[in-house]
N, CA, C and O of each residue as an XYZ file, in Angstrom:
892
protein
N       7.560    -64.610    -36.850
C       7.495    -64.685    -35.108
C       8.946    -64.384    -34.840
O       9.737    -64.858    -35.656
N       9.523    -63.556    -33.667
C      10.927    -63.656    -33.351
C      10.664    -63.346    -31.954
O       9.624    -63.072    -31.357
N      12.257    -63.496    -31.474
C      11.927    -63.699    -29.848
C      12.451    -61.758    -29.575
O      13.483    -61.277    -30.045
N      11.512    -61.046    -28.801
C      11.761    -60.029    -28.561
C      12.898    -59.527    -27.645
O      13.538    -58.492    -27.834
N      13.082    -60.490    -26.521
C      13.918    -60.288    -25.584
C      15.708    -60.273    -26.154
O      16.668    -59.546    -25.900
N      15.491    -61.500    -27.040
C      17.100    -61.831    -27.357
C      17.153    -61.238    -28.565
O      18.203    -61.480    -29.162
N      16.370    -60.528    -29.149
C      16.849    -59.550    -30.497
C      17.025    -58.360    -29.782
O      18.095    -57.838    -30.098
N      16.415    -57.737    -28.963
C      17.051    -56.713    -28.214
C      18.231    -56.746    -27.593
O      18.911    -55.720    -27.633
N      18.703    -57.839    -26.933
C      20.030    -57.838    -25.980
C      20.967    -58.017    -27.294
O      22.040    -57.416    -27.247
N      20.715    -58.692    -28.335
C      21.769    -59.125    -29.432
C      22.064    -57.551    -29.680
O      23.229    -57.161    -29.605
N      21.012    -56.644    -29.977
C      21.419    -55.517    -30.941
C      22.273    -54.876    -30.047
O      23.280    -54.321    -30.487
N      21.980    -54.868    -28.668
C      22.549    -53.913    -27.631
C      23.994    -54.380    -27.631
O      24.941    -53.609    -27.790
N      24.098    -55.580    -27.458
C      25.353    -56.160    -27.515
C      26.297    -55.926    -28.749
O      27.489    -55.714    -28.524
N      25.976    -55.945    -29.638
C      26.645    -55.783    -31.028
C      26.938    -54.310    -31.085
O      27.782    -53.995    -31.925
N      26.494    -53.484    -30.471
C      26.858    -52.104    -30.291
C      27.840    -51.662    -29.012
O      28.432    -50.604    -28.801
N      27.788    -52.575    -28.448
C      28.809    -52.564    -27.105
C      28.191    -51.743    -26.226
O      29.016    -50.917    -25.834
N      26.871    -51.538    -25.608
C      26.292    -50.543    -24.839
C      26.193    -51.677    -23.588
O      26.173    -52.903    -23.687
N      26.135    -50.752    -22.262
C      25.961    -51.073    -21.336
C      24.336    -50.796    -20.944
O      23.742    -50.100    -21.768
N      23.645    -51.207    -19.916
C      22.474    -50.583    -19.416
C      22.350    -49.305    -19.044
O      21.360    -48.594    -19.216
N      23.650    -48.935    -18.388
C      23.387    -47.641    -17.789
C      23.359    -46.581    -19.174
O      22.532    -45.675    -19.272
N      24.498    -46.892    -20.297
C      24.565    -46.096    -21.144
C      23.136    -45.965    -21.860
O      22.774    -44.842    -22.213
N      22.244    -47.170    -22.103
C      20.742    -47.089    -22.518
C      19.746    -46.284    -21.513
O      18.726    -45.684    -21.852
N      20.187    -46.388    -20.417
C      19.281    -45.657    -19.335
C      19.283    -44.413    -19.885
O      18.245    -43.883    -20.282
N      20.771    -43.697    -19.970
C      21.022    -42.700    -19.975
C      20.296    -41.958    -21.047
O      19.928    -40.806    -20.823
N      20.067    -42.520    -22.175
C      19.790    -41.970    -23.756
C      18.091    -42.425    -23.804
O      17.325    -41.871    -24.592
N      17.743    -43.243    -23.080
C      16.460    -43.497    -23.330
C      15.510    -43.136    -22.046
O      14.299    -43.355    -22.082
N      16.009    -42.699    -21.177
C      15.282    -42.143    -19.834
C      14.580    -43.066    -19.449
O      13.684    -42.569    -18.767
N      14.463    -44.278    -19.506
C      14.321    -45.328    -18.942
C      15.166    -46.199    -17.891
O      16.330    -46.524    -18.125
N      14.611    -46.486    -16.930
C      15.483    -47.173    -16.004
C      16.159    -48.758    -16.347
O      15.582    -49.414    -17.214
N      17.040    -49.194    -15.853
C      17.769    -49.890    -16.222
C      17.247    -51.236    -16.176
O      17.486    -52.157    -16.958
N      16.335    -51.226    -14.929
C      16.045    -52.386    -14.460
C      14.494    -52.892    -15.677
O      14.135    -53.980    -16.128
N      14.062    -51.760    -15.795
C      12.889    -52.296    -17.279
C      13.607    -52.488    -18.484
O      13.220    -53.241    -19.378
N      14.610    -51.844    -18.520
C      15.243    -52.110    -19.875
C      15.872    -53.746    -19.541
O      15.806    -54.606    -20.418
N      16.324    -53.966    -18.523
C      16.582    -55.549    -18.302
C      15.546    -56.261    -18.471
O      15.739    -57.237    -19.195
N      14.131    -56.089    -17.922
C      12.994    -56.784    -17.842
C      12.529    -56.651    -19.507
O      12.129    -57.785    -19.773
N      12.436    -56.055    -20.376
C      12.392    -56.344    -21.547
C      12.969    -57.234    -22.313
O      12.382    -57.969    -23.107
N      14.384    -57.191    -22.057
C      15.173    -58.085    -22.783
C      14.921    -59.586    -22.295
O      15.007    -60.564    -23.037
N      14.601    -59.622    -20.951
C      14.281    -60.890    -20.377
C      12.987    -61.470    -20.486
O      12.727    -62.574    -20.009
N      11.998    -60.618    -21.226
C      10.565    -60.446    -21.413
C       9.752    -60.844    -19.901
O       8.878    -61.696    -19.740
N      10.333    -59.962    -18.924
C       9.890    -60.464    -17.796
C       8.837    -58.887    -17.710
O       9.133    -57.956    -16.962
N       7.793    -58.881    -18.501
C       6.783    -57.752    -18.851
C       5.901    -57.470    -17.605
O       5.240    -56.439    -17.478
N       5.964    -58.774    -16.428
C       5.427    -57.984    -15.306
C       6.060    -56.920    -14.472
O       5.348    -56.225    -13.748
N       7.147    -56.776    -14.518
C       8.102    -56.094    -13.620
C       7.470    -54.514    -13.853
O       7.294    -53.790    -12.873
N       7.177    -54.093    -15.103
C       6.558    -52.998    -15.665
C       5.244    -52.688    -14.513
O       4.582    -53.395    -13.754
N       5.285    -51.371    -14.824
C       3.754    -50.999    -14.149
C       2.470    -51.190    -14.515
O       1.456    -51.261    -13.821
N       2.684    -51.294    -16.131
C       1.274    -51.335    -16.872
C       1.653    -52.058    -18.469
O       2.754    -52.158    -19.011
N       0.435    -52.454    -18.907
C       0.700    -52.673    -20.453
C       1.026    -51.375    -21.456
O       1.607    -51.466    -22.537
N       0.499    -50.100    -20.826
C       1.046    -49.200    -21.643
C       2.458    -48.534    -21.443
O       3.025    -47.915    -22.342
N       3.011    -48.731    -20.084
C       4.386    -48.663    -19.842
C       5.288    -49.909    -21.019
O       6.208    -49.624    -21.785
N       4.787    -50.983    -20.859
C       5.495    -52.010    -21.677
C       5.488    -51.523    -23.205
O       6.558    -51.516    -23.812
N       4.520    -51.188    -23.724
C       4.452    -50.733    -24.992
C       5.302    -49.456    -25.496
O       5.924    -49.472    -26.559
N       5.267    -48.436    -24.691
C       5.782    -47.731    -24.829
C       7.367    -47.534    -24.572
O       8.088    -46.770    -25.214
N       7.777    -48.391    -23.483
C       9.505    -48.662    -23.321
C       9.842    -49.327    -24.452
O      10.819    -48.953    -25.101
N       8.978    -50.552    -24.901
C       9.499    -51.313    -25.781
C       9.550    -50.773    -27.275
O      10.220    -51.397    -28.098
N       8.988    -49.845    -27.572
C       9.037    -48.881    -28.814
C      10.238    -48.121    -29.013
O      10.866    -48.041    -30.069
N      10.557    -47.476    -27.739
C      11.916    -46.436    -27.583
C      12.999    -47.199    -27.393
O      14.006    -46.798    -27.975
N      13.113    -48.277    -26.692
C      14.186    -49.020    -26.597
C      14.448    -49.640    -27.921
O      15.630    -49.699    -28.258
N      13.597    -50.088    -28.685
C      13.873    -50.827    -29.696
C      14.451    -49.732    -30.946
O      15.279    -50.077    -31.789
N      13.870    -48.440    -30.874
C      14.213    -47.497    -31.936
C      15.465    -47.325    -31.350
O      16.466    -47.712    -31.952
N      15.537    -46.850    -30.368
C      17.243    -46.490    -29.849
C      18.421    -47.382    -30.237
O      19.551    -46.961    -30.484
N      18.074    -48.530    -30.261
C      18.904    -49.836    -30.800
C      18.956    -49.815    -32.341
O      19.799    -50.594    -32.784
N      18.261    -49.116    -33.276
C      18.100    -49.096    -34.599
C      17.256    -49.775    -34.982
O      17.311    -49.764    -36.211
N      16.276    -50.541    -34.556
C      15.397    -51.344    -34.736
C      14.168    -50.729    -34.993
O      14.064    -49.524    -34.764
N      12.996    -51.515    -35.538
C      11.540    -50.892    -35.980
C      10.884    -51.042    -34.759
O      10.519    -52.145    -34.351
N      10.707    -49.974    -34.135
C      10.132    -50.192    -32.522
C       8.721    -50.552    -32.811
O       8.172    -51.377    -32.081
N       7.940    -49.899    -34.021
C       6.469    -50.490    -34.055
C       6.317    -52.013    -34.078
O       5.570    -52.773    -33.462
N       7.375    -52.226    -35.090
C       7.486    -54.048    -35.102
C       7.405    -54.727    -33.878
O       6.757    -55.765    -33.743
N       8.147    -54.086    -32.823
C       8.248    -54.760    -31.883
C       6.846    -54.640    -30.852
O       6.315    -55.555    -30.223
N       6.635    -53.864    -30.885
C       5.203    -53.576    -30.186
C       3.948    -54.444    -30.807
O       3.194    -55.091    -30.079
N       3.823    -54.385    -32.160
C       3.113    -55.245    -32.530
C       3.047    -56.870    -32.461
O       2.041    -57.562    -32.618
N       4.388    -57.309    -32.182
C       4.904    -58.491    -31.916
C       4.468    -58.871    -30.530
O       3.984    -59.990    -30.359
N       4.585    -58.119    -29.629
C       4.229    -58.150    -28.001
C       2.995    -58.289    -28.072
O       2.604    -59.262    -27.428
N       1.860    -57.469    -28.816
C       0.583    -57.165    -28.604
C       0.054    -58.616    -29.477
O      -1.053    -58.997    -29.095
N       0.457    -59.159    -30.183
C      -0.057    -60.433    -30.965
C       0.362    -61.706    -30.096
O      -0.285    -62.750    -30.170
N       1.316    -61.586    -29.388
C       1.910    -62.600    -28.497
C       1.262    -62.621    -27.111
O       0.557    -63.586    -26.816
N       1.457    -61.597    -26.217
C       1.448    -61.382    -25.083
C       0.002    -60.815    -24.466
O      -0.507    -61.149    -23.396
N      -0.640    -59.627    -25.688
C      -1.770    -59.389    -24.923
C      -2.502    -60.409    -25.178
O      -3.173    -60.745    -24.202
N      -2.685    -61.202    -26.333
C      -3.750    -62.170    -26.517
C      -3.904    -63.148    -25.520
O      -5.001    -63.543    -25.127
N      -2.492    -63.661    -24.981
C      -2.472    -64.622    -24.318
C      -2.845    -64.328    -22.812
O      -2.976    -65.238    -21.994
N      -2.992    -63.122    -22.534
C      -3.552    -62.372    -21.454
C      -2.092    -62.522    -20.344
O      -2.269    -62.414    -19.130
N      -1.206    -62.681    -20.706
C      -0.026    -62.434    -19.802
C       0.172    -61.269    -19.111
O       0.560    -61.187    -17.945
N      -0.167    -60.158    -20.027
C       0.285    -58.709    -19.172
C      -0.992    -58.548    -18.207
O      -0.731    -57.769    -17.291
N      -2.153    -59.007    -18.161
C      -3.018    -58.895    -17.552
C      -3.117    -59.109    -15.893
O      -3.819    -58.564    -15.041
N      -2.033    -60.214    -15.822
C      -1.694    -60.519    -14.673
C      -1.539    -59.667    -13.459
O      -2.231    -59.873    -12.462
N      -0.624    -58.689    -13.518
C      -0.677    -57.667    -12.545
C      -1.826    -56.843    -12.446
O      -2.240    -56.566    -11.320
N      -2.334    -56.464    -13.327
C      -3.731    -55.855    -12.981
C      -4.622    -56.377    -12.402
O      -5.281    -55.771    -11.556
N      -4.853    -57.714    -12.755
C      -5.535    -58.577    -12.109
C      -5.124    -58.834    -10.306
O      -5.952    -59.020     -9.415
N      -3.848    -58.782    -10.172
C      -3.445    -59.162     -9.076
C      -4.077    -57.699     -8.143
O      -4.865    -57.804     -7.203
N      -3.631    -56.647     -8.558
C      -4.111    -55.102     -8.121
C      -5.643    -55.204     -8.048
O      -6.116    -54.873     -6.961
N      -6.467    -55.579     -8.949
C      -7.672    -55.844     -8.641
C      -8.179    -56.601     -7.753
O      -9.164    -56.161     -7.161
N      -7.662    -57.959     -7.393
C      -7.894    -58.684     -6.349
C      -7.543    -57.927     -5.358
O      -8.435    -57.714     -4.538
N      -6.519    -57.446     -5.163
C      -5.948    -56.760     -3.932
C      -6.870    -55.807     -3.415
O      -7.140    -55.848     -2.215
N      -7.422    -54.903     -4.202
C      -8.533    -53.840     -4.065
C      -9.706    -54.370     -3.626
O     -10.229    -54.007     -2.573
N     -10.177    -55.225     -4.367
C     -11.383    -55.998     -3.446
C     -11.283    -56.261     -2.218
O     -12.022    -55.875     -1.313
N     -10.120    -57.105     -2.138
C      -9.888    -57.454     -0.766
C     -10.160    -56.579      0.370
O     -10.778    -56.928      1.375
N      -9.530    -55.108      0.096
C      -9.131    -54.037      0.579
C     -10.786    -53.697      1.136
O     -11.264    -53.722      2.270
N     -11.373    -53.387     -0.158
C     -12.714    -53.121      0.118
C     -13.655    -53.829      1.088
O     -14.406    -53.409      1.969
N     -13.371    -55.012      0.641
C     -14.409    -56.258      1.720
C     -13.887    -56.308      3.073
O     -14.570    -56.697      4.020
N     -12.405    -55.827      3.201
C     -12.339    -55.510      4.929
C     -12.586    -54.281      5.442
O     -12.636    -54.086      6.656
N     -12.774    -53.282      4.484
C     -13.305    -51.555      5.184
C     -14.722    -52.058      5.289
O     -15.387    -51.820      6.297
N     -15.196    -52.742      4.280
C     -16.891    -52.838      4.842
C     -17.306    -53.758      5.857
O     -18.486    -53.679      6.200
N     -16.571    -54.626      6.414
C     -16.584    -55.690      7.274
C     -16.012    -54.664      8.590
O     -16.404    -54.995      9.709
N     -15.348    -53.769      8.516
C     -15.078    -52.776      9.762
C     -16.392    -51.821      9.913
O     -17.025    -51.678     10.959
N     -16.615    -51.337      8.946
C     -17.651    -50.410      9.224
C     -19.083    -51.090      9.911
O     -19.872    -50.603     10.721
N     -19.063    -52.538      9.173
C     -20.348    -53.077      9.983
C     -20.277    -53.291     11.482
O     -21.206    -52.962     12.220
N     -19.072    -53.890     11.951
C     -18.562    -54.265     13.037
C     -18.756    -52.999     14.167
O     -19.097    -53.047     15.349
N     -18.418    -51.932     13.358
C     -18.282    -50.897     13.816
C     -20.000    -50.062     14.522
O     -20.175    -49.588     15.644
N     -20.759    -50.135     13.642
C     -22.128    -50.074     13.428
C     -22.618    -50.944     14.495
O     -23.256    -50.339     15.357
N     -22.493    -52.157     14.661
C     -22.940    -53.097     15.219
C     -22.406    -52.694     16.962
O     -23.221    -52.472     17.857
N     -21.338    -52.676     17.100
C     -20.865    -52.159     18.378
C     -21.501    -50.863     18.908
O     -21.687    -50.841     20.124
N     -21.894    -49.695     18.146
C     -22.293    -48.410     18.587
C     -23.655    -49.062     18.812
O     -23.875    -49.097     20.023
N     -24.452    -49.485     18.242
C     -25.995    -50.156     18.442
C     -25.964    -50.690     19.579
O     -26.677    -50.242     20.477
N     -25.134    -51.756     19.782
C     -25.277    -52.669     21.265
C     -24.730    -51.414     22.712
O     -25.341    -51.317     23.776
N     -23.633    -50.704     22.384
C     -23.606    -49.699     23.153
C     -24.638    -48.598     23.574
O     -24.870    -48.086     24.669
N     -25.192    -48.405     22.300
C     -26.512    -47.276     22.779
C     -27.860    -48.091     23.578
O     -28.639    -47.617     24.406
N     -27.818    -49.303     23.074
C     -28.907    -50.438     23.787
C     -28.414    -50.440     25.026
O     -29.190    -49.831     25.763
N     -27.456    -50.856     25.609
C     -26.930    -51.004     27.053
C     -27.292    -49.596     27.878
O     -28.132    -49.652     28.777
N     -26.835    -48.717     27.649
C     -26.817    -47.267     27.964
C     -28.731    -46.893     28.102
O     -29.125    -46.369     29.143
N     -29.406    -47.114     27.352
C     -30.820    -47.153     27.450
C     -31.304    -47.972     28.379
O     -32.271    -47.545     29.009
N     -30.791    -49.316     28.707
C     -31.449    -50.286     29.751
C     -30.727    -49.804     31.018
O     -31.306    -50.198     32.030
N     -29.709    -49.121     31.240
C     -28.780    -49.039     32.271
C     -29.850    -47.792     32.927
O     -30.270    -47.799     34.084
N     -30.115    -46.910     32.052
C     -31.201    -45.390     32.345
C     -32.461    -46.184     32.615
O     -32.609    -46.149     33.837
N     -33.310    -46.789     32.138
C     -34.267    -47.388     32.368
C     -34.519    -47.905     33.567
O     -35.489    -47.515     34.216
N     -33.741    -48.783     33.986
C     -33.762    -49.741     35.047
C     -32.885    -49.247     36.264
O     -33.058    -49.686     37.402
N     -32.041    -48.410     35.979
C     -31.244    -48.006     37.285
C     -31.699    -46.802     38.064
O     -30.873    -46.015     38.526
N     -33.031    -46.637     38.223
C     -33.586    -45.965     39.458
C     -34.098    -44.659     38.682
O     -34.193    -44.639     37.455
N     -34.392    -43.668     39.428
C     -34.774    -42.273     39.290
C     -33.680    -41.417     39.387
O     -34.047    -40.303     39.011
N     -32.590    -41.416     39.694
C     -31.394    -40.876     39.984
C     -31.141    -40.118     38.634
O     -31.424    -40.703     37.588
N     -30.736    -39.127     38.606
C     -30.177    -38.326     37.323
C     -29.013    -39.140     36.714
O     -28.136    -39.734     37.341
N     -29.164    -39.058     35.399
C     -27.734    -40.164     34.846
C     -26.569    -39.076     34.433
O     -25.577    -39.529     33.862
N     -26.648    -37.548     34.715
C     -25.691    -36.886     34.766
C     -24.817    -36.765     36.088
O     -23.669    -36.333     36.191
N     -25.734    -37.303     37.156
C     -25.011    -37.211     38.380
C     -23.797    -37.922     38.708
O     -23.735    -39.151     38.701
N     -22.514    -36.911     39.090
C     -21.300    -37.376     39.241
C     -21.001    -38.356     40.109
O     -21.519    -38.283     41.223
N     -20.227    -39.332     39.842
C     -19.904    -40.679     40.675
C     -18.667    -40.071     41.519
O     -18.285    -40.620     42.553
N     -18.144    -39.049     41.072
C     -17.020    -39.030     42.160
C     -17.390    -38.508     43.446
O     -18.381    -37.788     43.566
N     -16.476    -38.904     44.658
C     -16.786    -38.549     45.889
C     -16.665    -36.631     46.130
O     -15.806    -35.786     45.879
N     -18.007    -36.621     46.727
C     -17.965    -35.169     47.051
C     -16.845    -34.526     48.117
O     -17.101    -34.660     49.314
N     -15.785    -33.929     47.786
C     -14.802    -33.511     48.887
C     -15.445    -32.057     49.858
O     -15.695    -30.918     49.464
N     -15.536    -32.509     50.879
C     -15.773    -30.874     51.649
C     -14.770    -30.159     51.901
O     -13.665    -30.688     52.016
N     -14.973    -28.579     52.065
C     -14.079    -27.980     52.615
C     -13.350    -28.295     54.204
O     -13.831    -28.920     55.149
N     -12.137    -27.667     54.093
C     -11.382    -28.189     55.307
C     -12.211    -27.350     56.426
O     -12.480    -26.165     56.227
N     -12.532    -27.909     57.404
C     -12.995    -27.400     58.891
C     -12.245    -26.787     59.634
O     -11.086    -27.153     59.440
N     -12.347    -25.867     60.559
C     -11.674    -25.572     61.573
C     -11.581    -23.608     61.481
O     -12.380    -23.025     60.748
N     -10.896    -23.084     62.021
C     -10.856    -21.590     62.452
C      -9.712    -20.928     61.208
O      -8.484    -20.853     61.189
N     -10.561    -20.601     60.433
C      -9.655    -19.818     59.430
C      -9.746    -18.123     59.678
O     -10.820    -17.725     60.128
N      -8.829    -17.243     59.447
C      -8.787    -15.932     59.732
C      -7.802    -15.167     58.876
O      -6.749    -15.685     58.507
N      -8.072    -14.209     58.635
C      -7.438    -13.188     57.515
C      -7.705    -11.816     58.053
O      -8.718    -11.588     58.713
N      -6.796    -10.881     57.777
C      -6.977     -9.564     57.883
C      -5.315     -8.729     57.958
O      -4.467     -8.981     58.814
N      -5.188     -7.877     57.013
C      -3.667     -7.335     56.966
C      -3.374     -6.419     58.432
O      -4.203     -5.768     59.068
N      -2.193     -6.573     58.668
C      -1.415     -5.601     59.501
C      -2.319     -6.227     61.134
O      -1.909     -5.578     62.096
N      -3.126     -7.034     61.435
C      -3.332     -7.686     62.522
C      -2.325     -8.765     63.176
O      -1.781     -9.675     62.550
N      -2.179     -8.493     64.561
C      -1.391     -9.688     65.221
C      -2.305    -10.299     65.619
O      -3.375     -9.813     65.985
N      -1.915    -11.825     65.598
C      -2.771    -12.939     66.233
C      -2.225    -13.931     66.597
O      -1.350    -14.450     65.903
N      -2.649    -14.488     67.897
C      -2.060    -15.695     68.383
C      -3.133    -16.425     68.805
O      -4.167    -16.061     69.366
N      -2.650    -17.798     68.369
C      -3.973    -18.769     68.057
C      -3.472    -20.496     69.131
O      -2.753    -21.412     68.729
N      -4.108    -20.390     70.366
C      -3.708    -21.612     70.920
C      -4.858    -22.695     71.015
O      -6.004    -22.261     70.894
N      -4.706    -23.919     71.197
C      -5.469    -25.010     71.207
C      -6.270    -24.875     72.476
O      -5.580    -24.741     73.487
N      -7.371    -24.880     72.617
C      -8.204    -25.054     73.968
C      -8.365    -24.112     75.097
O      -9.436    -23.843     75.640
N      -6.777    -23.462     75.508
C      -6.666    -22.424     76.177
C      -5.535    -21.856     76.221
O      -4.641    -22.153     75.429
N      -5.385    -20.857     77.251
C      -4.045    -20.050     77.182
C      -2.844    -20.853     77.440
O      -1.748    -20.295     77.391
N      -2.930    -22.056     77.699
C      -1.774    -22.847     77.999
C      -1.767    -23.840     76.954
O      -0.866    -24.662     77.118
N      -2.472    -24.029     75.944
C      -2.696    -24.951     74.893
C      -1.515    -24.588     73.898
O      -0.954    -23.493     73.858
N      -1.240    -25.648     73.131
C      -0.350    -25.762     72.146
C      -0.502    -24.478     71.221
O      -1.637    -24.069     70.978
N       0.589    -23.846     70.708
C       0.379    -22.382     69.768
C       0.313    -23.216     68.396
O       1.059    -24.152     68.110
N      -0.723    -22.696     67.605
C      -1.169    -23.250     66.661
C      -0.896    -21.978     65.493
O      -0.863    -22.302     64.306
N      -0.741    -20.807     65.808
C      -0.280    -19.949     64.711
C       0.197    -18.535     65.633
O      -0.492    -18.252     66.613
N       1.080    -17.895     65.373
C       1.314    -16.538     65.824
C       2.242    -15.707     65.072
O       3.377    -16.078     64.772
N       1.684    -14.446     64.739
C       2.188    -13.384     63.894
C       1.386    -12.692     63.244
O       0.180    -12.914     63.344
N       1.850    -11.745     62.472
C       0.970    -10.243     61.853
C       0.696    -10.954     60.588
O       1.575    -11.528     59.946
N      -0.842    -10.889     60.169
C      -1.303    -11.008     59.609
C      -1.158    -10.114     58.098
O      -1.504     -8.933     58.110
N      -0.627    -10.745     56.795
C      -0.358     -9.750     55.421
C      -1.544     -9.718     54.644
O      -2.460    -10.522     54.817
N      -1.556     -8.912     53.885
C      -2.543     -8.530     52.878
C      -2.600     -9.888     51.741
O      -1.686    -10.310     51.034
N      -3.987    -10.369     51.855
C      -4.228    -11.565     50.805
C      -4.164    -12.863     51.579
O      -4.508    -13.984     51.205
N      -3.537    -12.391     53.001
C      -2.906    -13.856     53.562
C      -4.345    -14.607     54.157
O      -5.131    -13.874     54.758
N      -4.681    -16.026     53.996
C      -5.807    -16.481     54.737
C      -5.054    -17.703     55.220
O      -4.359    -18.520     54.616
N      -5.468    -17.559     56.735
C      -4.930    -18.939     57.733
C      -5.714    -19.920     58.187
O      -6.729    -19.471     58.720
N      -5.621    -21.359     58.183
C      -6.629    -22.254     58.692
C      -5.682    -22.933     59.913
O      -4.469    -23.144     59.907
N      -6.596    -23.172     60.867
C      -5.985    -24.098     61.970
C      -7.166    -25.413     62.157
O      -8.324    -25.043     62.350
N      -6.988    -26.415     62.123
C      -8.043    -27.352     62.585
C      -8.415    -27.564     64.063
O      -7.484    -27.396     64.851
N      -9.340    -27.828     64.462
C      -9.996    -28.078     65.642
C     -11.271    -27.480     65.995
O     -11.882    -26.805     65.166
N     -11.655    -27.654     67.011
C     -13.285    -27.022     67.629
C     -13.218    -25.998     68.884
O     -14.220    -25.350     69.190
N     -11.974    -25.873     69.615
C     -11.987    -24.959     70.574
C     -10.538    -24.136     70.625
O      -9.469    -24.729     70.774
N     -10.629    -22.923     70.506
C      -9.416    -21.903     70.186
C      -9.039    -20.731     71.106
O      -9.701    -19.730     70.831
N      -8.413    -20.606     71.836
C      -7.936    -19.419     72.594
C      -6.952    -18.705     71.783
O      -5.861    -19.102     71.372
N      -7.773    -17.119     71.563
C      -7.085    -16.156     70.665
C      -7.012    -14.577     71.054
O      -7.815    -13.684     71.325
N      -5.580    -14.731     70.930
C      -5.181    -13.078     71.314
C      -5.068    -12.572     70.402
O      -4.445    -13.180     69.532
N      -5.623    -11.115     70.058
C      -5.737    -10.153     69.090
C      -5.310     -8.595     69.687
O      -5.777     -8.002     70.660
N      -4.264     -8.175     68.741
C      -3.820     -7.146     68.687
C      -3.739     -6.189     67.444
O      -3.681     -6.773     66.362
N      -3.728     -5.096     67.422
C      -3.949     -4.129     66.475
C      -5.074     -4.665     65.420
O      -4.771     -4.719     64.228
N      -6.220     -5.013     65.809
C      -7.151     -5.411     64.834
C      -7.545     -4.421     63.846
O      -8.017     -3.317     64.119
N      -7.304     -4.919     62.580
C      -7.735     -4.192     61.281
C      -8.039     -5.303     60.217
O      -7.378     -6.037     59.483
N      -9.669     -5.014     60.555
C     -10.248     -5.843     59.294
C     -10.244     -7.463     59.389
O     -10.384     -8.280     58.478
N     -10.044     -7.668     60.752
C      -9.633     -9.086     60.970
C     -11.159     -9.901     60.481
O     -12.169     -9.330     60.892
N     -11.341    -10.930     59.807
C     -12.279    -11.758     59.469
C     -12.108    -12.959     60.152
O     -10.895    -13.154     60.230
N     -12.668    -13.768     60.632
C     -12.766    -14.981     61.216
C     -13.863    -16.051     61.108
O     -14.978    -15.541     61.224
N     -13.882    -17.164     60.950
C     -14.861    -18.043     60.768
C     -14.153    -19.553     61.346
O     -13.030    -20.050     61.270
N     -15.733    -20.052     62.079
C     -15.287    -21.348     62.736
C     -16.199    -22.286     61.848
O     -17.396    -22.015     61.754
N     -15.621    -23.477     61.137
C     -16.175    -24.472     60.328
C     -17.361    -23.640     59.438
O     -18.554    -23.942     59.443
N     -16.822    -22.651     58.760
C     -17.516    -21.941     57.853
C     -18.886    -21.068     58.270
O     -19.824    -20.837     57.506
N     -18.760    -20.588     59.831
C     -19.651    -19.946     60.402
C     -19.160    -18.537     60.982
O     -18.722    -18.575     62.132
N     -19.175    -17.506     60.439
C     -18.612    -15.973     61.017
C     -18.617    -16.101     62.232
O     -19.625    -16.452     62.845
N     -17.145    -15.757     62.959
C     -17.328    -15.237     64.176
C     -17.327    -13.826     64.512
O     -16.602    -12.977     63.992
N     -18.085    -13.659     65.306
C     -18.187    -12.204     65.645
C     -17.506    -11.612     67.057
O     -17.656    -12.018     68.210
N     -16.938    -10.830     66.693
C     -15.531    -10.106     67.595
C     -15.871     -8.698     67.909
O     -16.031     -7.924     66.965
N     -16.001     -8.275     69.141
C     -16.157     -7.089     69.903
C     -15.183     -6.087     68.709
O     -14.300     -6.545     67.984
N     -15.557     -4.883     68.755
C     -14.757     -3.515     68.052
C     -13.547     -3.353     68.977
O     -13.569     -2.375     69.724
N     -12.707     -4.011     69.019
C     -11.768     -4.034     70.273
C     -10.393     -3.733     69.209
O     -10.301     -4.476     68.232
N      -9.464     -2.781     69.379
C      -7.878     -2.939     69.073
C      -7.055     -4.330     69.619
O      -6.251     -5.070     69.052
N      -7.522     -4.331     70.717
C      -6.904     -5.570     71.528
C      -7.972     -6.133     72.387
O      -8.776     -5.518     73.088
N      -7.833     -7.468     72.203
C      -8.701     -8.553     73.033
C      -8.098    -10.365     73.104
O      -7.242    -10.977     72.465
N      -8.828    -10.663     73.958
C      -8.519    -12.038     73.974
C     -10.000    -12.797     74.055
O     -10.892    -12.450     74.829
N     -10.096    -13.950     73.066
C     -11.407    -14.316     72.998
C     -10.908    -15.846     73.519
O      -9.761    -16.231     73.746
N     -12.242    -16.606     73.631
C     -12.406    -18.414     73.533
C     -13.355    -18.592     72.511
O     -14.422    -18.004     72.689
N     -13.202    -19.434     71.210
C     -13.991    -19.501     70.116
C     -14.183    -21.054     70.380
O     -13.268    -21.838     70.633
N     -15.590    -21.373     70.274
C     -16.010    -22.594     70.316
C     -17.467    -22.678     69.157
O     -18.108    -21.669     68.862
N     -17.743    -23.865     68.698
C     -18.963    -23.909     67.562
C     -20.070    -23.180     68.244
O     -20.805    -22.438     67.591
N     -20.259    -23.393     69.804
C     -21.272    -22.628     70.218
C     -21.398    -21.187     70.361
O     -22.330    -20.443     70.056
N     -19.874    -20.866     71.072
C     -20.012    -19.244     71.441
C     -18.708    -18.757     71.128
O     -17.815    -19.486     70.697
N     -18.584    -17.512     71.343
C     -17.316    -16.812     71.321
C     -17.663    -15.838     72.514
O     -18.680    -15.147     72.578
N     -16.428    -15.909     73.654
C     -16.573    -15.192     74.676
C     -15.174    -14.743     74.873
O     -14.172    -15.280     74.400
N     -15.244    -13.385     75.852
C     -13.890    -12.801     76.193
C     -13.586    -13.760     77.198
O     -14.343    -14.353     77.967
N     -11.789    -13.838     77.002
C     -11.228    -14.441     77.834
C     -10.159    -13.854     79.015
O      -9.292    -14.409     79.691
N     -10.649    -12.460     78.930
C      -9.757    -11.753     79.878
C      -8.224    -11.150     79.586
O      -7.603    -10.582     80.483
């Protein structure tokens, strides 16, 4: 029996080698070479790496690599030292799997509870359709709407002396809306004029120029 780490360190020291030189020659990282000399085998990734690195490092130093591997196997593998990292990884993986299983179970329980609540709400929530929108219904703006390319129109509130709500020549594709219930309207050069009050069509005489009083109940010439 001999000390693996001490003999490796002494062999390197006799040759005056630094870890950086040994790393360059063996292609083994310096921290792993240091771990071999200090017998900190748990620093290496796995037992296979320990044996391979130990064999290569000993051969590089002019020692019998196989002898070092056999000594390592007889002392450390039998005592179970190198199994510690693997055991830690196994326990960690088991913990992760247990956590994942718990998460899946909790998710399934939550989905089941949600489905039960939906069924109960639908069953005891009355006969209304479950797909009915809960958003408030927004009605279209009410008032006098008019359009017609090339038509001149003047709209006043209530009468000829009322406030001017719109005045101008309508353009193609233009649609205008003024709010209220009673309107005095002057029309010139009527050309495809379309007019509605609260969504209902306002019937106009087929004249190019006219003045009308428009209310929800009737449309009359205003002179």
